[in-house]
N, C-alpha and C positions, 0 to 999 in steps of 0.2 A: 282579292275581294275589296270592294270599296267600302270605306267606313260609312258612307251615306246609305249603304244598304244593310247596315247593322244597327242594332239597338245597344244601349249602354251595357246591358247585361251580357250580351254576346261579346262585347269588347272586354268586359271584366273576366269572362271565362277564358277568352283567348290569352289574356295576360298571365293566367295561371301557368301556362306552358311555354310561352314565347314572349319576347319583348321587342321584336323587330317591327318596324313600320316604314312606309315609303311616303315621302312628301314631294310631289311634283311642283315645280315653279316655272312660270313662263312669262308671256308678254302679249299685249294686244297691240299690233303694229302692222304697217304695210308690208305685204309680201307680193308685190306686183299683182299678177293675175290670180294668186291664190288667196285663201281666206286670211283675214286680219288676225285670226286666232291660231295660225300655224304653230307658233311657239308655245302655245298652251295645249293645243290638241295633241301634239307629238309626245311631249314628256308624260302627259297623263296616260296616253294609250300604251307607250312602251312600259310604263310602270305597272299598269294593270295586267298586261300580258305576261310580264316578267314575274310578277308576284303571285298570280293566280295559282299556278301549280304548287307553290310553297305554302299557300294559305296565309300569306302575310297581308295585312290590311294596307290599303292605299288611301291616304287622306285626300280631301278635295284640293285641287290645284290652286296655288296662288297665281291668279290669272294676269295680274298687272306687274310689269317690271320697269326697268330703267331704260328708256329709249328716247332721249331728248333730240337726237339727230333726225328722227322721223316725224317730228311734230309738224312739219310742213305738209304731211300727207293726211288728209282727213280720215278720222277713225282711229288713228294712233293715239295712245294714251300713255304717258310716262309718269312714273312715281319718282319722287326724290329718292336718292340713295338712302338717306336717313330713314325715310318712311318704309322702304322695302325691308331694310334691316330691322327696323322696329317690329314690323309685321311678322317676319320670320322668327325673330326672337320671342315674341309673344306666343306664336304657335309652338315653338319648341318648349317653351315654359309649360304650356298646357299639356303637351305630350309627355313631358317628364313627370308632371304631377299625376298623370293617369297611370304611369308605370312603364312607359316605353323607354328602353335604355339603348337601343340600337336603331338609328334613323338614317335612312338613305335619302338624301335630297337629290332628285332627278331634275336637272335644269335643262330648259329648252331654249335659252336665250343668252347670247354672249354678253349682253349688257348687264346681266345679273351676276357676273363673276365675283363681285365684291361679297356676295353671300358666302362664297367659299372661304374667303379670308375671315369673315365674321364668325363662321362656325368654329374656327380655331380659338377665337377669343371667347366665344360662348362656352366651349368645352372646358377651357381653363377655369371658368367660374362654376362649371357644372361637371365635375370630374367623374360622376357616376354614369354619365351618358356619353356614347360615342356617336358622332355625326359624320357621315361620309358624304362628300359633295361630288356629283357625277354629271358632267356634260355629256349627254347621251350620244350626240352626233359626232364628237371628235375624241371619244375614248379610243384607246389604241387599236382594238380589233375592228371596231366600226370604221375608224378613219382609214385604216389600212384597206378595207374593202372599198371605201370611197375612192381612194387613189387608184386602185385597180380598175375601177369602172371608168373614171374620168377625173384627172387631177384638176381640171377646171370646174370647180364646184364652189358655190358661194351663196350668199343670202338670196333667197327667193328664186334660186335657180332650180335645176332638176333635183338637187340634193334634198329639197323640202317638198317636192312635188309627189305626194302619195295619193292613192285614190281617196283617202279621207281628209286631205287638205285642199282638194280641188273644189271648185264651185261649178254647179251645173250650167251648161250652155254658155261657158266662157271660153272663147278661143284665145290661143296664145301664139306668139311667133314660133316659127319652125326653125329659124336660123340661130346660130350661136351668137350671143351678145359679147362684145369685147369687154374685158374687165375694166371697171371704172377706176379712177385714181382715188383709192381709199385714203391716202395721206391728205389729199385736198378736202375730202369730205370731213375728216376729223378736225380740220381747221375752219370749217364752215358753220354758219348759223343754220337753223332748220330750212329757211327759204332757199338759201344758197345750196344747201345739200340736196334739196329736191331737184334743183336745176341740173346738178352734177349727176345725180343718180338716174334721172329720167323716169322710166316706168317702174322702177323699184328693184329690178334684178341687178345684182352687182356684177354679174358676168357669167357666161357659160350657156350651155343648152337649157332650155326651159323645161324639157321633159325627156325622160327615158322611158323605156317600156315598163309595163307593170311587172313583168317577169324579173327584170333587173332590180326594180325598186323593192319588191317583195323579198328578194334574196338579200338585199342590204338590210331590210327591216328584221329579218330573222337573225342576222348577226347582232344587231343592236339589242334585240330582246334577250338573246342568250347572254350577251356581255353584261347587261343590266341584272339578269337573274344571278349570274355568278357573284356579283357584288352583294346582292341581298343574302346569298348563301354564306358569304364570308370567305376567309376567316375575318373575324372582328377582333378589335383590341380587347 
């Protein structure tokens, strides 16, 4: 259930019997032919589907993340690392104050991995709360399924192409794209990176069948639900 579909009294009642919650975080950035919101759409959706049968509330997604390398692509927005960590810290402070003591952060963007390190620091200062950081797409079971489907999987490729991340009436290439030189991209400024990346896909097929993608999604939802269930420290 989504917190935005609850009132404060319902949250208070929930906290009498449970103290778990889920916080998705993502990014607004280029994803080739897919939505700029892919990295926010996916962690929110996997969080809601995983938490719903457990009755655990999902907080609104932190939609902006750290993505300076994509600033050459219109529509991409990047936070400073310090800003993102301050936002997540303030949200965790508020959740702690309300009474939540077990929080799963579901991340949809690799550039946000500093949040995982930050949560360790935050927990050291807030020992009554346990925070777990989860990259939904490369968690062990989900990534194993990705490798079974196609080991050539990357940013803005088939790996992120679900029915709910596509845009209507947008055609995309049918051939497999050669992997870009990610080492060169890391050494580049945003304008240089755009030239190296091209359309935005880092490499691989642009699309797999819906049957394949829904099968992958079911693994991701189940793996996320297992983390919500625990065990917790």
